[in-house]
C-alpha positions as CSV (number, residue, x, y, z in Angstrom):
1,L,20.3,-149.4,-53.4
2,S,17.4,-147.8,-55.2
3,P,17.8,-144.4,-56.7
4,I,16.9,-141.4,-54.7
5,W,14.0,-139.8,-56.4
6,M,13.7,-136.1,-56.1
7,P,10.3,-134.4,-55.6
8,P,8.7,-132.4,-58.5
9,T,9.5,-129.2,-56.6
10,S,13.1,-129.4,-57.7
11,R,14.9,-129.8,-61.0
12,V,17.9,-131.6,-59.4
13,P,18.5,-135.0,-61.1
14,H,17.6,-138.2,-59.3
15,L,20.6,-140.0,-57.9
16,G,21.3,-143.6,-59.0
17,I,23.7,-145.7,-57.0
18,S,24.2,-149.5,-57.0
19,I,27.2,-151.3,-55.6
20,G,27.5,-155.0,-55.1
21,T,29.2,-158.3,-56.1
22,N,28.1,-161.0,-58.4
23,P,30.8,-162.4,-57.9
24,E,32.8,-159.5,-59.3
25,L,32.3,-156.0,-58.0
26,Y,29.8,-154.0,-59.9
27,F,29.2,-150.3,-59.6
28,Y,26.6,-147.9,-61.0
29,L,26.5,-144.1,-60.5
30,D,24.3,-141.7,-62.3
31,Y,22.5,-138.4,-62.1
32,I,19.2,-139.6,-63.7
33,P,18.0,-136.9,-66.1
34,R,14.7,-135.1,-65.5
35,T,14.6,-133.2,-68.7
36,D,15.4,-133.6,-72.4
37,L,19.1,-133.0,-72.5
38,W,19.1,-132.5,-76.2
39,T,17.2,-129.3,-75.9
40,N,18.0,-128.3,-72.3
41,V,21.7,-127.8,-72.6
42,D,21.8,-125.7,-69.4
43,A,20.8,-128.8,-67.4
44,L,23.3,-130.9,-69.4
45,D,26.1,-128.5,-68.5
46,R,25.1,-128.0,-64.9
47,Y,24.2,-131.5,-63.8
48,H,25.6,-134.0,-66.2
49,D,29.0,-132.6,-67.4
50,P,30.5,-132.7,-63.9
51,L,30.1,-136.5,-63.6
52,G,32.1,-136.8,-66.9
53,E,35.4,-136.4,-65.1
54,H,34.6,-139.4,-63.0
55,F,33.4,-141.3,-66.0
56,L,36.5,-140.6,-68.0
57,A,38.9,-141.4,-65.2
58,L,37.2,-144.8,-64.5
59,Q,37.1,-145.6,-68.2
60,A,40.8,-145.0,-68.5
61,D,41.6,-147.3,-65.5
62,P,42.4,-150.8,-66.8
63,R,41.0,-152.4,-63.5
64,F,37.5,-151.5,-64.6
65,K,35.4,-153.1,-67.3
66,P,32.5,-151.2,-68.7
67,M,29.1,-152.8,-68.3
68,V,26.3,-152.2,-70.7
69,T,22.7,-153.3,-69.9
70,R,21.0,-155.2,-72.7
71,N,17.8,-153.3,-72.0
72,C,17.4,-150.4,-74.5
73,Y,15.0,-148.5,-72.2
74,L,17.5,-148.6,-69.3
75,R,20.3,-147.3,-71.5
76,Q,17.9,-144.5,-72.6
77,A,17.0,-143.7,-69.0
78,Q,20.7,-143.1,-68.0
79,G,22.5,-139.8,-68.0
80,P,25.2,-139.2,-70.6
81,S,27.9,-139.8,-68.0
82,A,26.4,-142.7,-66.2
83,I,29.0,-145.0,-64.8
84,M,28.4,-148.8,-65.0
85,L,31.4,-151.1,-64.5
86,S,32.7,-154.2,-63.0
87,A,36.1,-155.0,-61.4
88,A,37.9,-157.6,-59.3
89,V,37.0,-157.2,-55.6
90,D,40.0,-155.8,-53.7
91,E,40.5,-153.1,-51.1
92,Q,42.2,-150.5,-53.3
93,T,39.6,-150.8,-56.1
94,I,36.8,-150.4,-53.5
95,T,38.6,-147.4,-52.0
96,D,39.1,-145.8,-55.4
97,L,35.4,-146.3,-56.4
98,F,34.2,-144.8,-53.1
99,D,36.4,-141.8,-53.6
100,H,34.6,-141.2,-56.9
101,L,31.2,-141.9,-55.3
102,H,31.9,-139.4,-52.5
103,G,32.8,-136.7,-54.9
104,A,29.7,-137.2,-57.0
105,L,27.5,-137.5,-53.8
106,D,28.9,-134.3,-52.3
107,R,28.2,-132.4,-55.5
108,W,24.6,-133.8,-55.7
109,I,24.0,-132.8,-52.0
110,E,25.2,-129.3,-52.8
111,W,22.6,-129.1,-55.6
112,V,19.9,-130.4,-53.4
113,L,20.7,-127.8,-50.7
114,D,21.1,-125.0,-53.2
115,G,17.7,-125.9,-54.8
116,D,16.6,-125.5,-58.3
117,P,12.9,-124.8,-57.9
118,V,10.3,-125.8,-60.4
119,P,7.3,-123.4,-60.9
120,V,4.2,-124.8,-59.3
121,A,2.4,-125.0,-62.7
122,E,5.1,-127.3,-64.1
123,Q,5.2,-129.6,-61.0
124,P,2.4,-132.0,-62.0
125,L,3.9,-132.7,-65.4
126,L,7.3,-133.3,-63.9
127,A,5.8,-135.6,-61.2
128,A,3.9,-137.6,-63.9
129,R,7.1,-137.9,-66.0
130,D,9.1,-139.1,-63.0
131,R,6.5,-141.7,-62.0
132,Q,6.4,-143.1,-65.6
133,I,10.2,-143.3,-65.7
134,R,10.5,-144.8,-62.3
135,R,7.9,-147.5,-63.0
136,S,9.4,-148.3,-66.3
137,I,13.0,-148.6,-64.9
138,I,11.7,-151.0,-62.2
139,D,9.5,-153.0,-64.5
140,R,12.3,-153.4,-67.2
141,N,15.2,-154.2,-64.9
142,P,16.7,-157.5,-66.1
143,S,17.9,-158.2,-62.5
144,N,14.3,-158.7,-61.4
145,V,14.6,-162.3,-62.4
146,L,17.1,-162.8,-59.5
147,A,14.6,-161.5,-57.1
148,F,11.8,-163.7,-58.5
149,R,14.1,-166.7,-58.0
150,A,15.2,-165.8,-54.5
151,L,12.0,-164.3,-53.1
152,G,9.2,-165.8,-55.1
153,E,6.6,-164.0,-57.2
154,K,4.4,-162.5,-54.5
155,T,7.2,-160.9,-52.4
156,T,9.0,-159.7,-55.5
157,L,5.9,-158.0,-56.9
158,Q,5.3,-156.4,-53.6
159,L,8.8,-155.1,-53.5
160,L,8.7,-153.8,-57.0
161,D,5.5,-152.0,-56.2
162,I,7.0,-150.4,-53.2
163,M,10.1,-149.4,-55.1
164,S,8.0,-147.7,-57.8
165,A,5.8,-146.0,-55.2
166,S,2.8,-147.6,-56.8
167,V,1.4,-149.1,-53.6
168,R,-2.2,-147.9,-53.5
169,G,-2.6,-145.1,-50.9
170,T,1.1,-144.4,-50.6
171,P,2.1,-140.9,-51.8
172,T,5.3,-140.4,-53.7
173,V,7.8,-137.9,-52.4
174,G,6.4,-134.4,-52.8
175,E,2.8,-135.5,-52.9
176,T,0.3,-135.2,-50.1
177,P,-1.6,-138.3,-48.9
């Protein structure tokens, strides 16, 4: 699952979710930051601190092994409470992970519905920042090698372009054609 990228009209973080097996279960959940959290502590407290309870609970559970990407940029692009882990595939583990996922997703949907509008003058800068981050995350993803092996170069490059919304003539969310 690709992240849900928010339009530049909202300050709500993007939502990153990935669940699969390879052969162990892997799980990624993140509110992808849209601002400098070192200086914007209001955004840190509002959007990123709540995921910390899920992060800490899963880190304390011995069934889950932390996963850390080798790619420095991808580590930088994650929120401070991003959850990346692996575990044995079993029904209870999946149920427990989905409980955490539902809690985080419900909170994110509330933020989207409540809105956190960006002034019109700031929207082009936020849109450009989001496009750069989105393209860089997609280009630098070490899992791309699996797609190249399975799908070939042409199809994989087309899919990466679609995922990064860089297909010529295709507007990104919040932009007009």
